[in-house]
N, C-alpha and C positions, 0 to 999 in steps of 0.2 A: 910459709903459707901466704898466698897472695889472692886477694879478691874472691875468696870463697864465701858465698852467702847461703844462709839457710832458706829453704823454700817450704811453704806449708800446703799449698794448694796446687798439686801437680799430679798428673797421671802419665805414665809412659805411653807413647803413641802405639806401641805394639804390646810388649810384655817385658817384665824385668828378667834379666839374665845374670846369673852369678858369675863374677870374674875372679873373686878373691875372698879370703877371710883373714881378719886381723887376729893376732894373739894378745891383744890388749883390749880391755873392756871398753864398750862404747862410752861409758861414763867418763873414762880417762880422756878419750879423744875429744868428747864434747866439752868437758870442763876446761881443758887447756886452750880451747879455741873460742870459748864463749857461746857455744851452741846449746840449744834446748833439746832435751830428749823427750820424744813423745812415747806414750805407752798405750797399748791396746791388747785385746785378746785375739789371738790368731786361731781360727777354727781348727780344732783337733790338736793344737800344739801349745795352747796356753798363753802365758804372758809374753808379750813381745815389746821390745824397746827399739826405737829407731829415729832416724832423721834423714831428711832429704837435703842434699847440698848441691848448689849450682857452682860448678867449677869455672875458672876464668875463661875456658873455651866456650862456655854456655851449656855444656853437657851437664845433665842432672844425674846424680848417683844416689842410691838408697843404701844407707847403712842400717842393717837390721840384725838384732841380736835376740835369739829365742832362748828364754830361760830354761826350757825343756832340754835344749841341746847343750847348754852349759852344765846343767845338773846331771844329765844322763849319758851324754856322748863326749864329755870332756872337751867340748869346744871352749875356746878361751876368749873369743870376741866376736864381733859382728861380721856378717857376710857383706860384701859390697856388690850391689846389683846395678846394672845399667840397662838401657833399652836394647832389645835384641837387634834392632836395625843398626845400632851403633857398634855392637860387637861384630856384626856381619861386615860392616864397612871398614872398621879400623883394626880389628883383632884384639886379642886379650892383652898381649904384652904392652902395646902402646897405651891402652887404657889403664892398666895397672901403674905404669910409670907416671901417667897423668895424675892419677889419684894420689899416689905417694908424694909427688912433687907439689901438687896443689895444697896438700895437708901438711907438708913439711915433715913427713914420716919416712923412716928408713925401711930398707928391705927386711931388716931384722924384725919388724913388726908384723910381717906377713907370715901367717900360719899355713895357708893353702892358696894355691893359685890354679885357676882353670887351665887345662892344657891348651896348647895352641890349636888343637882340633876343634875347640869350642867355636872358633870363627866359622868353620865349615858347617857345624851343627846349626849355628844361628842363620847362616845363609840358607840352609835347607828349610829351616823353620819359616823364614820369610817367604820362600817360594811357595810352601804349602799354604801359608796364610793368604798370600795373594791369589792363589788358585781357589781357595775357599770363598774369598770375597767375590770373585768373578762368578762363581756358581750361585751366589745369593742374589745377583742382579737380575 
């Protein structure tokens, strides 16, 4: 792990996009790296735990773990989300590799990864968002 810092006041420029899920709890990831877990209520989903991290590239990722998903859907750890524009530009595999390398975690800690088609979906989303913004002017 190199030069990963926790950030507290950040909003994704477009929207957050899921790229992967860990099979280790967020508390384990945070504790081993000295990060603080924030907790809040997520509308309709209950207790959430998360942290935003700035990777050495400057990209920000959100790790979010929903207690409801742990309790009822057998999820084992947090989802990792990045800005949709970043997914559109770089694709899922590159970003997953970046997260794992930056956090010093192995492939074995990954429970789910977004399919490569997620990049095309993010591109489509960005096109629709741009068209919507043009209509609003």
